[in-house]
C-alpha positions in Angstrom: -3.1 -15.2 7.3 -6.4 -14.9 9.2 -5.0 -12.1 11.4 -3.8 -10.2 8.4 -7.2 -10.5 6.7 -9.0 -9.3 9.8 -6.6 -6.4 10.2 -7.6 -4.8 6.9 -11.1 -6.3 6.5 -12.7 -3.0 7.5 -10.1 -0.4 6.8 -11.8 2.9 6.9 -14.9 1.4 8.7 -15.7 2.0 12.3 -15.3 -1.0 14.5 -12.9 -2.9 12.3 -11.7 -6.1 13.9 -8.1 -6.1 15.1 -6.1 -9.1 15.9 -4.8 -9.3 19.5 -1.2 -10.2 18.7 1.3 -10.4 15.9 4.9 -11.5 15.6 7.6 -8.9 16.1 11.0 -10.6 15.7 11.0 -13.4 18.4 8.3 -11.8 20.5 4.6 -10.9 20.2 3.0 -7.5 20.5 -0.5 -6.0 20.3 -0.5 -5.2 16.6 -2.3 -1.9 17.0 0.8 -0.5 18.5 2.6 -0.7 15.1 -0.1 1.8 13.8 0.2 5.4 14.7 -3.5 6.1 14.4 -4.3 3.3 16.8 -1.8 4.3 19.3 -2.3 6.7 22.2 -0.1 9.8 22.6 1.5 8.2 25.7 2.5 5.1 23.7 4.0 7.1 20.8 5.7 9.6 23.2 7.3 6.8 25.2 8.6 5.1 22.0 10.2 8.3 20.9 11.6 9.5 24.2 12.8 6.0 25.1 14.8 5.9 21.8 13.0 2.7 20.6 11.4 4.3 17.5 13.8 4.6 14.7 11.6 5.1 11.6 8.1 5.7 10.4 6.4 4.4 7.3 4.0 6.7 5.4 1.8 4.7 3.1 0.4 6.4 -0.1 -2.3 4.8 -2.1 -5.4 5.7 -4.0 -9.2 5.4 -4.2 -9.9 4.5 -7.8 -11.5 2.0 -10.2 -10.1 -1.4 -10.2 -12.0 -2.9 -13.1 -15.3 -4.6 -12.5 -14.3 -6.9 -9.6 -11.9 -5.2 -7.1 -12.8 -2.6 -4.5 -11.6 1.0 -5.1 -9.6 1.0 -1.9 -7.4 -1.8 -3.2 -4.1 0.2 -3.5 -4.4 1.9 -0.1 -5.4 -1.4 1.6 -2.6 -3.3 -0.1 0.2 -0.8 0.7 -1.1 -0.4 4.3 -1.0 -4.1 4.8 2.6 -4.4 3.5 3.6 -1.5 5.7 2.0 -2.9 8.8 3.4 -6.4 8.4 6.9 -5.0 7.7 6.6 -2.8 10.8 5.6 -5.8 12.9 8.8 -7.5 11.9 10.8 -4.6 13.3 8.6 -3.2 16.1 9.2 -1.1 18.2 11.8 0.4 15.9 9.2 1.0 13.1 5.5 2.0 13.1 3.1 3.1 10.4 1.6 6.5 10.0 -2.0 7.1 8.7 -2.1 6.2 5.0 -2.8 8.8 2.3 -5.9 7.2 0.8 -6.4 9.3 -2.4 -3.7 9.7 -4.9 -3.0 11.1 -8.4 -5.4 9.4 -10.7 -6.5 11.7 -13.5 -5.9 8.9 -16.0 -8.8 6.9 -14.5 -11.3 9.7 -14.3 -13.3 8.4 -17.2 -14.0 5.3 -15.0 -16.8 6.0 -12.5 -16.0 6.3 -8.8 -12.3 7.3 -9.1 -11.1 10.1 -6.8 -8.1 12.1 -7.7 -5.9 14.8 -6.2 -4.0 17.4 -8.1 -0.3 16.6 -8.0 0.4 19.7 -5.9 -2.3 18.8 -3.4 -1.1 15.2 -3.0 2.5 16.2 -2.6 1.6 18.9 -0.1 -0.4 16.3 2.0 2.5 13.9 2.0 5.0 16.6 2.9 2.9 17.9 5.7 2.6 14.4 7.2 6.4 14.1 7.1 6.8 17.5 8.6 4.4 16.6 11.4 6.5 13.5 12.2 9.7 15.5 12.0 8.2 18.1 14.5 7.7 15.3 17.0 11.3 14.1 16.6 11.1 11.4 13.9 14.3 11.4 11.9 13.8 8.6 9.4 10.8 8.2 7.1 10.0 5.7 4.4 7.2 6.8 2.1 5.8 3.5 0.9 3.7 3.8 -2.2 1.0 1.5 -3.5 -0.3 3.4 -6.6 1.3 3.8 -10.0 0.2 7.4 -10.5 2.1 8.6 -7.4 5.4 7.1 -8.4 7.0 9.8 -10.6 5.8 12.8 -8.6 7.1 11.2 -5.3 10.5 10.3 -6.8 10.9 13.8 -8.1 9.9 15.4 -4.8 11.5 13.3 -2.1 15.0 14.9 -2.5 13.3 18.3 -1.9 11.4 16.9 1.1 14.7 15.6 2.5 16.5 18.9 2.0 13.7 21.0 3.5 13.1 18.8 6.5 16.7 18.0 7.2 15.9 14.3 8.0 16.2 11.0 6.2 13.3 10.6 3.8 13.2 7.7 1.3 10.6 6.4 -1.1 9.8 3.1 -2.6 6.8 1.4 -4.1 6.2 -2.0 -2.4 6.4 -3.7 -5.8 10.0 -2.6 -6.2 10.5 -5.9 -4.3 9.7 -7.9 -7.5 12.5 -8.7 -9.8 11.9 -10.0 -13.3 12.7 -13.5 -12.0 10.0 -13.2 -9.3 7.4 -12.0 -11.7 8.2 -14.9 -14.1 8.1 -17.4 -11.3 4.8 -16.4 -9.7 2.8 -14.5 -12.4 1.6 -16.4 -15.5 1.0 -13.0 -17.1 4.4 -11.7 -16.1 2.8 -8.6 -14.8 3.2 -7.1 -11.3 1.6 -4.8 -10.4 -0.6 -4.6 -13.5 -3.9 -2.8 -12.8 -6.5 -5.2 -11.4 -4.9 -8.0 -13.2 -3.4 -11.3 -12.1 -1.2 -9.7 -9.4 -3.6 -7.3 -7.7 -6.4 -9.8 -7.8 -4.2 -12.5 -6.3 -3.1 -10.1 -3.6 -6.7 -9.2 -2.7 -7.7 -12.9 -2.7 -5.0 -13.6 -0.2 -5.3 -10.5 2.0 -8.9 -9.4 1.9 -11.1 -11.7 -0.2 -14.2 -9.8 0.8 -13.0 -7.1 -1.5 -13.0 -9.4 -4.6 -16.5 -9.2 -6.2 -16.9 -11.5 -9.3 -20.6 -12.0 -8.7 -22.6 -10.6 -11.5 -19.6 -9.5 -13.5 -19.8 -9.8 -17.3 -17.2 -7.7 -19.0 -18.6 -8.0 -22.5 -22.0 -6.7 -21.3 -20.3 -3.9 -19.3 -18.2 -2.6 -22.2 -20.8 -0.5 -23.9 -21.3 1.3 -20.5 -17.7 2.0 -19.8 -17.1 4.9 -22.2 -13.3 4.6 -22.0 -11.9 7.5 -24.0 -8.5 6.0 -25.0 -8.7 2.9 -27.2 -5.3 1.7 -26.1 -6.3 2.0 -22.4 -9.5 0.2 -23.2 -7.6 -2.7 -24.8 -5.1 -2.9 -21.9 -7.9 -2.9 -19.4 -9.6 -5.8 -21.1 -6.4 -7.8 -21.1 -5.9 -7.1 -17.4 -9.4 -8.4 -16.9 -8.5 -11.6 -18.7 -5.3 -11.8 -16.7 -7.3 -11.5 -13.5 -8.8 -14.9 -14.1 -5.3 -16.4 -13.6 -5.2 -15.1 -10.0 -5.0 -17.4 -7.0 -4.7 -17.0 -3.2 -1.4 -18.9 -3.2 0.1 -16.5 -5.7 -1.0 -13.6 -3.5 0.4 -15.1 -0.4 3.7 -15.6 -2.0 3.9 -12.1 -3.4 2.8 -10.5 -0.2 5.5 -12.4 1.8 8.2 -11.3 -0.6 7.2 -7.6 -0.4 6.9 -7.6 3.4 10.4 -9.1 3.8 11.9 -6.7 1.2 10.4 -3.6 2.8 11.5 -4.7 6.3 15.0 -5.2 4.9 15.1 -1.6 3.4 14.0 -0.3 6.8 16.5 -2.4 8.7 19.3 -1.1 6.5 18.3 2.6 7.0 18.0 2.1 10.8 21.5 0.6 11.0 22.9 3.3 8.7 
């Protein structure tokens, strides 16, 4: 748990702490080697040419508002963590490509700080990353998504990506791991993901608690300053804020573990196939 927290404690910041070792099956490796952007060209080349590397995960996230208490990088940080932990279970067969940190978020643009890409721009970036990997010899890609606004465009486009590239390209959101039974067991609100509610707050508390900021938060006082245009969206956001008070580190740990194992299993099946 400490190593996982330190891994993403400073994502996007220079000099982020990196744990020395992480489990990979029955052995231990330097965890940076499961990350393409932390690897050298020599290390990546040798994995490919030696036949060890079987698949690459491309995480897609967002930089957007997460209510009054969670950092805007939450989606990107969460999906990257799940991807890295799943890759460590399968290394050297799987590594993680650089995440796409801004997604399709026009529905949040009335909340200050949100960044959004046009659908065409986002899909072009994801495709170009996949094409780059294919050019180097990667034949199996899992686009692992961590932001709701990306889901439908990716699902609609992945078959085209697959046909154009001539390689195996699949797409899942990491929360596809959560069955109704799992949500009922671990989430009092019954919601997962749920925007900045019980689930995402629990995840952040377990994975990167330094990104949970309750200090000075008073939602009632903030409401006049929010200027949310859609009344239904405003009502839903307030409910998620209330749900966030149900969050706990233990819930987050449980849900993270379930997602990591599920993603690793999807990859394991694709490698065997």
